[in-house]
N, C-alpha and C positions, 0 to 999 in steps of 0.2 A: 838108415832111411834109403840108401842106394840099393841095398839088398831087398827093401820092401818094394821099390819100383820095378826092380828085376823080377821080383816075384809076381807083381800085379801084371806086368806085360806078359810074363810067361804064362800066367793063369788065364787071362782074358784080354784080347787085344782092344775090346770096345769099352773096358772100364774107364780108361783115362778120358776119352771124348765125353762120356757121360758125366764124369765129374766136372768137367769144363762146362758143359751144357747146364747142369744144375746150378753151378755157380753164377752163370750169366742169367739164368732165370730168376735166382734170388736177388741178384742185383737189380735186375729190372723191376721185380716187385717191390723192392725197397724204394726205388725211384718213383714208382707210381704212387706208393703210399705218401711219400714226401711231397709230391705234387698235389695229391688230393687234400692232404692236410693243409698245405699253404693256400690252397683255393678256398677250402672251407674256413680257414683263418681269415683270408681277405673278405670273404663274404660275411663271416661273423663281425669283423671290424666295421664293414659297411653298416650292417644292421645295428650295431651299437652307435654308430654315427647317426643313423636315421632316427633311433630311439631317443638319442640325446636331443636331436632336433625337435621331435615330437614333445619331449618332456620340456624343452625350452619354450616351445610354442604354447604349451599348456600353462606354463608360468607366466608368460607374457599376456596371454588371454585372460588369466586369472586376474593378473594386475590391471588390465584395462577394465574388466568387470568391476573390480573393486573401486577403481578411480572414478568410473562412470556411475557407479552405484546401480548396477543393472542386475536384472535376473534373466536367465535363459530358461527355455522350456521347449518341449516338442510334443506334438499330439500324434499319437498313433491312431490313424483314421479308421482302420478296421474295427478296433476296440472302443473308439471314441473315448480314450483315455488321454489325459494331460499329465505329463511328467515334468517336474522341475528339476533341472539338471544342476543349476547354481543360482544361488540368490545372495546378492550383496547389497540390497537396498537397506536404507535406514528406516527403522520404524515400519516394517513392512505390513503391519496390521493383520487383518484376517483374510487376505486374498489367497495365499498359498500356504496354508498351515501344513497340511500333509504333503509329502513329496510327489504323490500322485492321486488323481481324483477324476471322476467323470466330468467331461466338459460341461455338461448340463448344470453341474453345481455352480458354475460361475454366475448364473443368473440370480443366485441366492445372496451373493455378496456385492454385486454390482447394483448401483443406484437404480431404482425402478424407472427413472427417466431416461437411463442409458442402456438398460438391460436388453430390450428388444433389438435395438440398433446393433449392439455389440454381437448378439447372438446370430443375427442375420449375416453379419460380416464374417463370423467363423464359419457359418454353414456354407457360405458361398465358396470359401477357399477349400473347404473340406470336399465339396462336391466337384471342385474343378471349375466352377463358374467364374472365379476370379483367381488371378495368379498370385496375388499378395493380399495382405491384411494389414490395415493401419487403423487404429481407433484410439480416441481420447475419451476417458470415462471417469466417473467418480466411483469409488469403492467405499463401501459402508464400514464404519468402525464400530463393532458391536451392535447393540440395539438401539442406540440413541441416534441423534441427528447429525453426529459427527461423520465426516468422511474425508478422504483424501483423493487427490487427482492423480491418474496414471495414464501413461501413454504406451501403446504396444505395437509392435511391428511383427509380421510373420510372413513367411514365403513357403512354397512347395519344395521340399528336399528330395523327395523320392516319389515314383509312380509305378503302377504295375504294368503288365504287358499291354492292357487296354488303355494306358495313359491316364488312368484315374489316380488321384493323389493317395499315397499311402502313408506319408510322413510330412508333417508340417513343423518347421523349426521357427522360433521367434524369440523376441526379447521384450522386457517390460521395464520401465522405470518410473519413478515417482516424479511429478512435475509440480509439486505444490508451490515451490518458489517461483517458477515461471508463470503459474496461474495467479498468484498473488501480485507479481509484477505487472501482468496484464491488467488485472483489476485496479491496481494503483495508477497505471497509465491512463486507463479509461476515466477514472475519477478525476485525475489531473486534467485531462483534456476536457471533460464536461465542466470543470471548475473554471478552466481558462476561457471556454466558450461563454460561460455565463457571466465571467467578469468582463470579458469583451463587450458582450450585450449590455451589461450594466453601465460600462463606461461610455458606449455609444449613447445610450438613453440619457446619461449624465451630461455629456457634452450638448446634446440636443437640447436638454432642459436648462442648461446653464445660462444660455441667452435669454430665456424668459426670466429666470430667477434674478439675473442682474439687472435686465431692462426694466422690470416692474418698479422696485424701489427708486431706480435712477430716473425713471420718467416722472415719478411722483415728486421727487426732489426738485426736478427741473420745472415741472408745472407749477408747483406751489410756490416756488421762489419767483417764477415770473409773475404771480398774482400778487405778491407782497407790495410792490410799489403802488398798486392801483387800489388797494384795500384801505379804506379810511377807518373802519371800526377797529377799535383797540382789541375787542373780544375776538373778531374775526382774524386779525393778524396773529393773535396768541394761538388761535386754533391752527392756523397754517403753519406757524413756527413749530408747534408740537407735532404736527404730521411730518414735517421735514425731519425733525429729530428722530421720530420713529423709523423712517424710511432710511435715514443715515445709519441707525442701528442695525436694521436688517441688511443693508449693503455691507456694513462693516463685518457682521457675522458671517456673511457669505465669503468675504476675502479672507477672513481669519481661519475659516474652515479649509480653504483651499491652501493657504500657507501652511496650516498644521499638518494637512495631509502630505504636501510636498516634503515636510521635514521627516515625516514618518517614511515616506518613499525612499528618502536619501539616507535613511537610518541615522538620523541626527538625534540619537538617544543618550547623549551625555547628560549625566545627572549633576546637579548643583544642589547638594543637600545642606540643610541648616535646621537647627532647632527652633521650631516655631510653635507658638500657641495658636491653634487652628480655629478655636471658637470664635474670636473676633473676625477671622477671615471668613468663616461660614456665615456669620451674622451680616457682614457687609454684603455678601453675595445675595443673601435672602432679602435684605433692604432694597437692593437695586432692582431685583426681579419683582418685588411688590409693587414697584411703580410701572411695571411692564404689563400687569394684568388689569382687568377691569374689577375694581374692588367691589362693585355692586353685585357681580355673579361669581367671581372666584376669591376665595380667602386663602392667602399665602401665610402659612404658619411654620414655626419651628419647634423642634423638641430637642433641646440641648440639656442632658441630665447633669453635666458638670460645666462650671464656669471657666474652667481652664484644662486644656489637654495638650501637653507638649508632644510634638512629633518631629521626628528627624526625617525630613523629606525635601523633595524638590517642590517648593511652593508654588512655583509657576506652573508646572504640570498639575499639581494638586488643584489649583484654581481652575485650570482649563477643564479638568475632569468634572468638577462640580458644575461649572458653567454649562457644559454640554448636557448634563443630566437635567439641569434646571430649564434650559432652552426647550429640550424635548418635552418636559412636562407642561410648560407653558403652551407650546404650540398645539398640543392635543387635549388641552383642558379647557372647554368653553365655560363650564359651570361646576360648581363644587368647591374643592379645595386642592391645594398642593402644600405638602409638608416636607420641609428638609430637617433631617435629624440624624442622630448617630448613637451607637451603643458601643461599649467596650467588650471585647471578646477575650476569651482565655487565650494565653500565649501572647499577650501584649499586642493585640490586633485591634484595629479600629474598624467597625462595621458603619459605614456611612450609607444613607438610603434617602431616596426621594420618592415619596408617595403621592399619587394623584388620583383623582377620580374621573380621569378622561375617558377616551374611547376603548382603551384596553387593546391587547394584541391577542390574535388568535394563535392557538397552540402550534400550528404549523409554521407560523412566521417566527416564533420565539428563538428558534435555533439560528435564524439567519439575520436577526435583528442588528447584530453588531458587525455585519459584513460591510465592506465598503460599497458605497453607492446603492445600497439596498433601501428601498422605500416601500413601507406597507401600502401607503396611499399615495399615488402618483400625483393626485390633484391637490395635495397639501404642499405649500411652498417649502423648499429645503433642498439641500445638495445631497443628503443621505450620507454625510460624512461624520457628523458629530459623534455619534454612538461609536463608530469605528475608531476615531481618534481618541475617545476616551478609553477605549479597551486597549489600545496600544500603549497609551500612558500608564494605565493601571499595570499592564504586564510588565513595563519597563521599571516600575517601582516595586516589583515583587508581589504584586497583589492579584485578585481575581474579581471579576464582575459578572453580574447576572441579572435576570429579570424574573419576577413572579407576576403573572398577569392573567386576567379572565376577560375575554371579549365583552365589552360594554360595562365592565365594572371597574375599570381603571387599572393601574400598573404600579409596581413597586420595583424600582431600579436599585440595585445595591452594589456597594463596592467594599471589598475587604483589603485593608492595607496594613502592613506592619508599622508599628509606632516608631520603631528604631531601624 
């Protein structure tokens, strides 16, 4: 080696510095390459972190879309095309079948009553006349009358150099449950308002209902001491008894209704032969009608029917139906009867030839405080109380009637 160096120095005095310079340049090049690689590595690492963030954001966004059951879409304004980016709605129906379609096709699936309004809102945001879009509309399901409710939001995401919208982004979701809730709340509010109105009318009417029989009782009782004729005295006593009965019925109706309001529905059932019970009720109401104009009859196909029921509530049901028939039958007949149905059920019915009930009133006839004729005395509680008792006994109640041709009120109750 020493001889080589001597030879190199002897041959060229510039060779050694050149070797040293070459080595330095090589070292510098290696250092630069390492620096560049480390910098590229750091940049790559940063990009990987950002990519992971994007992926995580996509996962989170997809999770939110799934949780909210939303669909996302965008409109390419220059081409008038709507692109569905993601759709996680349940039972999405026929709104967005293909992933892309002309926005004009929306009017074919949106209900006719909403189509023009929705199209005008889309046109406004696409032309830049409106910065955002929000509409609630009905979407048709097939060719029938079925539809579902949908709510959509949109906003301008990009504009051209002149400020005109080029891209609209938005989201849509089904709101059937919300609309159903709104409808239920409106129905409940209307029912509460109607109930409040009926209660107000009921309270205003109660003073008259109670005062009328009470005045008759007091007036006829005052006349008794000064009436000498036995026939006149008996007539006054009869009138007092009738008005006592009317007043008692009013009080009984209020008491029964208060029990229903307080949910006092405890049942005391016992095995009872109901035929004698029905006969007793029929005999009682036979004395309450004018026999010269109204015939009260019975149709009992069996002399004995054993029934496991709350006999107190059973009697109250029949009494309310009979009171209603007597009240609205001025002439003709009233018939109390029953039949046996399949499945060990009793069909009890009261048939009258009275005024009848118009079809539009038949659905409400069992509501509390409802009266078809406000001028006919009564509280409007009897049929409602009967319905509550029937339901507590596991039965059903209804009416078949034609205005002017009488009514048939029926009750179906289990025998056991």
